C-alpha positions in Angstrom: 8.1 19.4 4.4 5.3 21.9 3.6 1.5 21.0 2.9 -0.8 23.5 1.6 -4.0 22.8 4.1 -7.2 23.3 1.9 -10.9 23.2 3.2 -12.1 20.7 0.8 -13.4 18.1 3.1 -16.8 19.0 2.0 -16.3 18.0 -1.8 -15.6 14.3 -0.4 -18.9 12.9 0.7 -19.2 9.8 2.6 -21.5 6.6 2.7 -22.2 4.4 6.2 -21.1 6.0 9.9 -17.4 5.6 11.0 -17.0 3.3 14.3 -17.4 4.8 17.3 -20.8 6.3 16.2 -24.6 5.3 16.9 -24.1 2.2 15.0 -21.0 1.1 16.9 -22.0 -2.6 17.8 -23.0 -3.2 13.9 -20.8 -6.1 12.7 -17.7 -4.9 10.6 -18.4 -4.5 6.7 -16.0 -3.6 4.3 -16.8 -0.7 1.7 -17.9 -2.9 -1.1 -20.6 -5.1 1.9 -21.9 -1.6 2.7 -22.4 -0.6 -0.9 -24.2 -3.9 -1.7 -26.2 -3.5 1.6 -27.7 -0.3 0.3 -28.7 -1.9 -3.0 -26.0 -0.2 -5.3 -27.9 3.4 -4.6 -24.7 5.1 -4.9 -24.3 3.8 -8.6 -28.1 4.4 -9.7 -28.4 4.9 -13.2 -24.5 5.2 -13.6 -22.5 3.3 -15.9 -19.9 1.7 -14.1 -16.0 1.2 -14.2 -14.2 -0.9 -11.8 -10.2 -0.3 -10.6 -9.3 -3.5 -8.9 -7.6 -6.7 -8.6 -7.8 -10.0 -7.3 -8.0 -8.5 -3.3 -11.7 -7.1 -4.6 -13.3 -10.1 -3.2 -16.2 -10.5 -0.7 -15.8 -12.3 2.6 -16.8 -15.7 0.7 -14.0 -14.8 -1.6 -16.5 -13.8 -4.8 -14.7 -11.4 -6.7 -17.0 -8.1 -6.4 -16.7 -7.8 -10.7 -18.4 -11.1 -10.9 -20.9 -10.3 -8.0 -21.7 -7.2 -10.0 -21.8 -8.3 -13.0 -24.8 -10.7 -12.1 -26.6 -8.1 -10.2 -28.9 -6.4 -12.7 -29.1 -3.3 -10.2 -25.7 -2.2 -11.4 -24.6 -1.2 -15.0 -21.2 -2.4 -14.7 -19.4 -1.8 -18.2 -16.0 -2.0 -17.6 -12.5 -3.0 -15.5 -9.3 -1.3 -15.1 -6.5 -3.2 -13.7 -3.7 -1.5 -12.3 0.1 -3.4 -11.8 0.0 -7.1 -11.8 -3.2 -6.9 -13.4 -7.2 -7.3 -12.7 -6.8 -10.9 -12.1 -3.6 -10.8 -11.3 -1.6 -13.0 -14.0 1.4 -10.6 -14.0 4.4 -10.0 -11.8 6.3 -7.0 -10.4 6.5 -4.2 -12.9 4.3 -6.0 -15.2 0.2 -5.7 -16.4 -2.0 -7.5 -18.4 -2.9 -4.9 -21.0 -6.3 -4.5 -22.8 -8.4 -7.6 -23.2 -12.2 -8.9 -22.6 -12.4 -10.8 -19.6 -13.1 -14.4 -20.3 -15.4 -14.6 -17.2 -17.8 -11.8 -17.7 -16.9 -10.3 -21.0 -16.2 -7.1 -19.9 -13.7 -4.7 -21.5 -10.6 -4.7 -18.8 -8.4 -1.6 -19.5 -4.8 -1.5 -18.4 -3.9 1.5 -15.9 0.0 0.6 -15.2 2.2 3.5 -15.3 -0.6 5.8 -17.1 -1.4 8.8 -15.2 -3.0 12.5 -16.2 -4.3 13.0 -19.5 -3.4 9.4 -21.3 -5.1 7.7 -17.9 -8.3 10.6 -18.6 -8.6 9.6 -22.4 -8.9 5.7 -20.9 -11.5 6.3 -18.7 -13.1 8.7 -21.6 -12.9 6.0 -24.0 -14.5 3.0 -21.7 -17.5 5.5 -21.7 -17.9 5.2 -18.0 -19.8 8.2 -15.6 -18.5 6.7 -11.9 -15.2 5.1 -11.5 -15.2 2.9 -8.6 -11.7 1.7 -6.9 -11.4 -1.3 -4.2 -8.1 -2.7 -4.1 -6.6 -3.9 -0.7 -3.7 -1.5 0.4 -0.7 -2.8 2.5 0.0 0.6 4.5 3.3 1.7 3.0 4.0 4.5 0.7 6.3 2.4 -2.0 3.3 -0.1 -2.6 2.2 1.2 -5.9 -1.8 0.9 -5.3 -2.3 4.1 -3.5 -0.5 6.0 -6.0 -3.0 4.0 -8.9 -5.6 5.5 -6.5 -4.1 9.0 -6.6 -3.5 8.8 -10.6 -7.1 7.7 -10.9 -8.5 10.0 -9.0 -6.6 12.8 -10.9 -7.7 11.3 -14.2 -11.3 10.9 -13.6 -11.2 14.6 -12.5 -9.9 15.4 -16.0 -12.4 13.4 -17.7 -15.5 14.9 -15.6 -16.0 11.1 -13.9 -17.4 10.5 -10.4 -15.1 8.9 -8.3 -16.0 6.4 -5.5 -13.8 4.4 -2.8 -15.0 1.2 -1.3 -13.0 1.2 1.7 -11.0 -2.0 3.2 -8.8 -2.4 6.3 -5.5 -1.2 6.6 -3.9 -4.7 7.4 -1.0 -3.4 10.1 -3.7 -0.8 11.6 -4.3 2.7 11.2 -2.6 3.1 14.7 0.0 5.6 13.4 2.1 7.2 11.1 6.1 6.0 11.0 8.8 6.6 9.1 10.3 9.5 6.7 8.5 11.7 4.5 8.6 11.8 0.6 10.7 14.8 -0.6 8.9 16.0 -3.7 11.8 16.1 -5.6 12.1 12.0 -5.4 8.5 11.6 -6.3 8.2 8.5 -8.5 5.4 6.1 -9.0 6.8 4.6 -5.7 5.8 7.5 -4.2 3.9 10.2 -5.7 3.5 12.9 -2.6 4.9 13.8 0.7 3.4 10.6 2.9 5.0 8.8 5.8 6.8 6.0 4.6 4.2 3.7 6.9 1.3 6.0 6.5 -1.5 4.4 8.9 -4.6 5.2 7.0 -7.0 3.5 5.0 -7.6 4.1 1.4 -10.6 6.2 1.8 -8.7 8.1 4.2 -5.9 8.7 1.6 -8.3 9.7 -0.9 -9.8 12.5 1.1 -5.5 13.5 2.1 -5.0 13.3 -1.6 -8.1 15.2 -2.5 -7.4 17.9 0.1 -4.0 18.5 -0.3 -2.4 17.0 -3.9 -4.5 17.1 -6.3 -4.5 20.2 -8.6 -8.4 19.8 -9.1 -10.3 17.8 -6.6 -12.5 15.1 -7.9 -16.1 14.6 -7.2 -15.3 12.1 -4.5 -17.3 10.0 -2.3 -16.0 6.9 0.1 -18.1 4.1 1.4 -16.5 3.4 4.8 -16.7 0.2 6.9 -19.1 0.1 9.7 -17.6 -1.6 13.1 -13.5 -1.2 11.8 -11.2 0.1 14.5 -7.8 1.6 13.7 -5.9 -0.3 16.3 -6.8 -3.8 15.3 -5.0 -6.4 12.6 -6.4 -7.9 9.5 -6.8 -11.1 11.1 -9.3 -9.7 13.6 -12.2 -9.4 11.0 -12.7 -12.4 9.5 -12.0 -11.8 5.9 -10.0 -14.0 3.2 -6.3 -12.7 2.6 -5.6 -12.3 -1.0 -2.2 -11.8 -2.0 -2.2 -8.1 -3.5 1.1 -8.9 -5.2 2.6 -11.9 -5.8 5.2 -11.5 -3.2 2.9 -10.2 -0.5 1.3 -13.7 0.4 0.1 -13.3 4.2 -0.8 -10.3 6.3 2.6 -11.1 7.9 4.6 -10.0 4.9 2.8 -7.0 5.1 3.6 -6.4 8.8 7.1 -6.0 7.8 6.9 -4.9 4.6 6.9 -1.2 5.0 10.6 -1.6 6.6 12.2 -4.8 5.0 11.2 -3.4 1.4 14.3 -1.2 1.8 16.2 -3.6 1.1 15.3 -3.4 -2.8 17.6 -0.8 -2.8 20.6 -3.0 -1.6 22.1 -5.9 -3.2 20.8 -8.0 -0.4 17.8 -10.5 -1.1 14.8 -9.0 0.1 13.3 -12.6 0.0 12.0 -12.6 -3.2 11.8 -16.2 -4.7 11.5 -17.5 -1.2 8.1 -18.5 0.8 8.6 -15.7 3.4 9.6 -12.6 1.0 10.3 -9.5 3.1 10.9 -11.5 6.2 13.7 -13.3 5.0 17.0 -11.1 4.1 20.5 -12.1 2.8 23.4 -12.5 0.7 26.4 -14.7 0.0 29.0 -14.4 2.7 26.3 -13.1 5.3 26.5 -15.5 8.3 25.2 -15.4 11.9 26.7 -12.2 13.1 24.2 -10.1 11.2 21.5 -11.8 13.5 23.5 -11.3 17.0 24.0 -7.6 15.9 20.8 -7.0 15.2 19.3 -8.8 18.4 22.0 -6.9 20.3 19.9 -3.6 19.6 16.7 -4.8 22.0 14.2 -3.6 19.3 10.7 -3.9 20.5 8.3 -6.4 19.5 11.0 -9.1 17.4 13.7 -11.2 17.4 16.0 -12.5 14.3 17.0 -15.7 13.8 20.3 -16.6 11.9 18.7 -18.1 8.3 19.8 -19.7 5.0 17.9 -19.8 1.8 18.0 -20.2 -1.7 15.7 -17.7 -3.6 14.2 -19.4 -6.7 14.0 -16.2 -8.6 15.1 -12.4 -8.2 18.3 -11.6 -6.4 20.8 -14.7 -6.3 18.6 -16.9 -8.1 19.2 -20.7 -7.3 22.2 -19.9 -4.7 22.3 -20.5 -1.2 22.8 -17.4 0.7 22.9 -16.5 4.7 21.0 -14.0 6.7 18.2 -13.4 9.0 14.6 -14.5 9.2 12.1 -11.5 11.0 10.0 -12.9 14.0 7.5 -10.5 15.2 7.0 -11.3 18.8 4.6 -8.6 19.6 2.5 -7.0 16.7 1.7 -4.0 18.7 5.1 -2.9 19.9 6.8 -3.5 16.4 8.0 -0.4 14.5 8.7 -2.0 10.8 10.5 1.5 9.7 12.8 1.6 12.7 13.4 -2.3 12.6 14.4 -1.7 8.6 16.7 0.7 9.4 18.5 -1.1 12.2 18.7 -4.1 9.8 20.4 -1.6 7.2 22.8 -0.2 9.7 24.0 -3.6 11.0 24.4 -5.2 7.5 26.4 -2.5 6.7 28.4 -2.9 9.8 28.8 -6.6 10.0 29.3 -7.4 6.2 31.8 -6.5 3.5 30.2 -6.7 0.5 27.0 -4.3 1.5 26.2 -1.8 -1.3 23.4 0.0 -2.4 21.9 -0.3 -5.8 23.9 1.6 -8.3 20.9 3.4 -9.3 20.1 4.9 -5.8 16.8 3.3 -5.8 16.9 3.1 -1.9 16.6 7.0 -2.2 13.1 6.6 -4.2 12.1 4.2 -1.8 12.7 6.2 1.6 11.9 9.6 -0.4 15.1 11.1 0.0 18.9 10.6 -0.3 19.0 11.2 3.7 18.7 7.6 4.7 21.4 6.3 2.2 23.8 9.3 2.9 23.6 8.6 6.9 24.0 5.3 6.8 27.1 5.8 4.9 28.6 8.5 7.4 28.4 5.7 10.1 25.2 6.9 11.6 23.3 4.7 13.8 19.7 3.7 14.2 18.7 6.2 16.7 20.5 9.2 14.3 19.0 8.0 11.3 15.4 7.8 12.7 15.6 11.2 14.5 16.2 13.1 10.9 12.8 12.7 10.3 11.0 13.1 13.5 9.9 17.3 12.3 8.8 16.3 9.1 6.9 13.1 10.4 4.9 15.4 13.3 4.1 17.6 10.5 2.9 15.0 8.1 0.8 13.4 11.0 -1.1 17.2 11.8 -2.2 16.7 8.6 -3.1 13.4 8.1 -5.3 13.8 11.8 -7.7 16.1 9.6 -8.7 13.3 7.5 -8.9 10.3 9.4 -12.8 8.6 9.4 -12.5 5.8 12.1 -11.8 5.8 15.5 
């Protein structure tokens, strides 16, 4: 992997002081809380549009659009909805379209599957001066909201708009990056640019990375940071409500496993959609307890696997009882979701004769190359597969380090 470094950090300004500074003992605040505490000075005299979804909430679960709409210090004139929509009424692969929000009367514009000049035209038509981004990420490259961020930054630059990112915690910590790095020829909306499968960054850090490494024309970027945030702590340490960022991300436990088990979307096994534990339950017709025994036998750190049976109410195997495993994380600090996901793929292929990849090779888009698929098909084990990406991961970690904003 080659990532050309640019000295563009000066093009991005930050509001708030990173954790570890002289404000170390100040209580934790999200980017929005920090913006509001400053009287919205960063948005003064600007017509503002917000890219957000149901996760854009305060700690008392009020939506930031509703809060800003009521505040005379903010000139909020538009909302931009991503996949699943601003208010979250659409399932995976859907959006809410263009409408006027009943609660506020604000025009809501659809950003889903728009990029480049068409998305820039949406920002221009809205009449805003500043585009604000506030969406909760889950830490995985193939979770599309970070590419909504990327596309909106690019489009804002084309439209001549300011861009402000309100930071939120990475719910699975920002300790380290894990997994394969995307190869550009496999770029899609589940991975626009070469970052690791579990990136270990916040959205503000990603925005600075995008601006400094990938955008052809960097956008005027400002980031509002989170006083008191620590890289090594999980979501439930911060006292924030968990609002599902998408319909199949019901809890922080889902986010913990997602960067590994979402790879099962690229197979003919159920990834647990249509159950109350999506991405923690995996299975198919004909799978039995041999799978749990095989993967437990690997002694993976921080996790155990239970033989499980379930009947999805929608998606793969709808209404049918299937066998498989439930993932039980026993030590979050020791758990490596991507390595665990590879181990599950390797063992599933060995113990179940019916194992198959999706015919469109979607696994290649999720993992960022055809390497995982071809190596597993050739009989490679977990260590061989995960070892194959270590050089490119090390290169990404070196670049990533330049853009980290917290201790």
